[in-house]
C-alpha positions as CSV (number, residue, x, y, z in Angstrom):
1,M,7.0,32.1,-5.2
2,Q,9.5,32.7,-7.8
3,T,12.3,30.5,-9.1
4,K,14.8,30.8,-12.0
5,L,15.7,28.6,-15.0
6,S,19.4,27.6,-14.9
7,T,21.6,27.7,-18.0
8,K,21.1,23.9,-18.1
9,G,17.3,24.3,-18.2
10,Q,16.9,23.2,-14.6
11,V,14.3,24.6,-12.2
12,V,14.4,24.6,-8.4
13,V,11.0,23.8,-6.8
14,P,11.0,26.0,-3.6
15,G,11.2,24.2,-0.3
16,P,7.7,25.1,1.0
17,L,6.2,23.7,-2.2
18,R,8.3,20.5,-2.0
19,R,7.3,19.9,1.7
20,R,3.6,20.7,1.0
21,L,3.6,18.1,-1.8
22,G,5.9,15.6,0.0
23,L,8.4,15.8,-2.9
24,E,11.9,14.4,-2.4
25,A,15.1,14.3,-4.5
26,G,14.7,11.8,-7.3
27,D,10.9,12.0,-7.5
28,S,9.4,12.0,-11.0
29,L,7.4,14.9,-12.3
30,E,5.4,15.1,-15.5
31,A,5.9,18.3,-17.4
32,K,3.4,19.7,-19.9
33,V,2.1,23.0,-21.3
34,E,-1.4,24.2,-20.6
35,A,-2.5,27.5,-22.0
36,D,1.0,28.8,-22.3
37,R,1.9,27.7,-18.8
38,L,4.4,25.1,-17.7
39,V,2.7,22.6,-15.4
40,L,4.7,20.1,-13.3
41,I,2.6,17.2,-12.0
42,P,4.2,14.8,-9.4
43,K,3.9,11.2,-10.4
44,K,1.9,9.2,-7.9
45,K,4.0,7.6,-5.3
46,R,3.2,4.3,-3.6
47,L,1.3,5.0,-0.5
48,R,3.4,4.4,2.6
49,K,2.3,1.6,4.8
50,T,0.8,3.1,7.9
51,R,0.6,1.2,11.1
52,I,-0.3,1.6,14.8
53,I,2.6,1.2,17.2
54,A,3.1,1.8,20.9
55,D,4.7,5.1,21.7
56,P,8.1,4.4,23.3
57,I,7.6,7.0,26.0
58,T,3.9,6.8,26.9
59,G,3.1,3.3,25.7
60,L,0.0,4.6,24.1
61,P,-1.0,3.6,20.6
62,V,0.2,6.0,17.8
63,L,-0.2,6.0,14.1
64,T,3.1,6.0,12.1
65,A,4.1,5.9,8.5
66,G,7.8,6.1,9.1
67,P,10.4,8.8,9.9
68,K,10.4,10.5,6.4
69,S,6.6,10.4,5.9
70,P,4.8,13.6,5.0
71,R,2.6,15.3,7.7
72,L,-0.9,14.0,7.7
73,T,-4.0,16.2,8.0
74,S,-6.8,15.3,10.5
75,A,-9.0,14.2,7.5
76,Q,-6.2,11.9,6.3
77,V,-5.8,10.4,9.7
78,R,-9.6,9.8,10.0
79,E,-9.6,8.1,6.6
80,I,-6.7,5.8,7.6
81,L,-8.4,5.0,10.9
82,D,-11.7,4.2,9.1
83,E,-9.9,1.6,7.1
84,F,-8.3,0.1,10.2
85,P,-9.8,-3.2,11.3
């Protein structure tokens, strides 16, 4: 994906990349140069508190991390469930 540098030195991170990394407006990124490349590294965010709630429609238990949480992979869900008492 391509993006451009603005006259103010700003760079837009394309939407698909932001969604894949779970980046939101105001998130901090570390910028550094590696082998003549600009590398942006997202600062670690606090992990969202996940919990199991009853689905309001079915009444079945579902895993939730809140309405703005990033999508979880099956592996991440298994890891969370392994830690569940």
